[in-house]
C-alpha positions as CSV (number, residue, x, y, z in Angstrom):
1,M,3.2,10.1,-16.3
2,G,1.8,6.6,-15.5
3,S,0.4,5.9,-12.2
4,E,3.2,3.7,-11.0
5,M,5.7,6.4,-11.7
6,C,3.6,9.0,-10.0
7,I,3.3,6.9,-6.9
8,R,7.0,5.9,-7.1
9,D,7.9,9.7,-7.4
10,R,5.4,11.0,-4.9
11,W,4.9,8.4,-2.2
12,K,7.9,6.2,-2.8
13,D,5.3,3.2,-2.7
14,S,4.6,1.6,-6.2
15,S,2.1,-1.0,-4.5
16,K,-0.4,1.7,-4.7
17,A,-0.5,2.1,-8.5
18,K,-4.0,0.8,-8.8
19,E,-5.2,3.4,-6.3
20,A,-3.2,6.2,-8.1
21,A,-4.7,5.1,-11.6
22,E,-8.2,5.4,-10.2
23,V,-7.4,8.9,-8.7
24,M,-5.8,10.0,-11.9
25,K,-8.7,8.6,-14.0
26,L,-6.2,6.2,-15.8
27,T,-8.3,3.0,-15.4
28,A,-9.3,1.4,-18.5
29,E,-12.8,2.0,-17.9
30,N,-12.0,5.9,-17.4
31,L,-10.0,5.9,-20.5
32,K,-12.8,4.3,-22.6
33,A,-15.4,6.6,-21.1
34,Q,-13.2,9.6,-22.1
35,G,-12.7,8.2,-25.6
36,I,-9.1,7.8,-25.4
37,V,-9.2,4.1,-26.0
38,E,-11.7,2.5,-28.2
39,R,-12.0,-1.0,-26.6
40,V,-11.1,-2.5,-23.4
41,F,-10.6,-6.1,-22.9
42,A,-11.6,-8.1,-19.9
43,E,-8.6,-9.9,-18.4
44,P,-8.8,-13.2,-16.8
45,E,-7.7,-13.1,-13.1
46,T,-4.7,-15.0,-13.9
47,Y,-3.3,-16.0,-17.3
48,T,-3.0,-19.8,-17.8
49,V,-2.3,-22.2,-20.6
50,Q,-6.1,-23.0,-20.5
51,N,-7.4,-19.4,-21.0
52,M,-4.8,-18.2,-23.2
53,D,-6.5,-19.3,-26.4
54,S,-9.5,-17.3,-25.4
55,V,-7.5,-14.1,-24.7
56,I,-5.6,-14.5,-28.0
57,M,-9.0,-15.1,-29.9
58,Q,-10.3,-11.8,-28.4
59,I,-7.4,-9.8,-29.5
60,N,-7.2,-11.4,-32.8
61,E,-11.0,-10.4,-33.4
62,A,-10.2,-6.9,-32.3
63,I,-7.3,-6.5,-34.6
64,E,-9.5,-7.9,-37.5
65,E,-12.1,-5.3,-36.5
66,F,-9.7,-2.5,-36.4
67,L,-8.3,-3.4,-39.8
68,M,-11.7,-3.6,-41.4
69,R,-12.7,-0.2,-40.0
70,Y,-9.4,1.7,-40.7
71,G,-7.4,-0.5,-43.0
72,S,-8.7,1.2,-46.1
73,M,-8.1,4.9,-44.8
74,S,-5.1,6.7,-46.2
75,E,-2.5,8.1,-43.7
76,Q,-4.2,11.6,-44.0
77,E,-7.7,10.2,-43.3
78,L,-6.3,8.4,-40.2
79,I,-4.7,11.4,-38.9
80,R,-7.9,13.5,-39.5
81,H,-9.9,10.8,-37.9
82,R,-7.7,10.7,-34.8
83,Y,-7.5,14.4,-34.6
84,E,-11.3,14.8,-34.6
85,R,-11.8,12.1,-32.1
86,F,-9.4,13.8,-29.6
87,R,-10.6,17.2,-30.5
88,N,-14.2,16.3,-29.7
89,M,-13.2,15.0,-26.1
């Protein structure tokens, strides 16, 4: 259950979603520290036409790195890798 759903259902106030994410350890930093996600992207405070190229370039580089790392693996190797990653948490 996401933090927004948790807040909405429990406190009827989705404006506290950030606080709920922190309490539930669902922030990007927490998920990275737990090994659930491999990478966290820094986001600009606001998205604008001026900073969108930078954001897109970061994402494209990450996709290329991901494909270089995992693209040659078979389906079974990917499944085994993911299983081991989550099993070791």
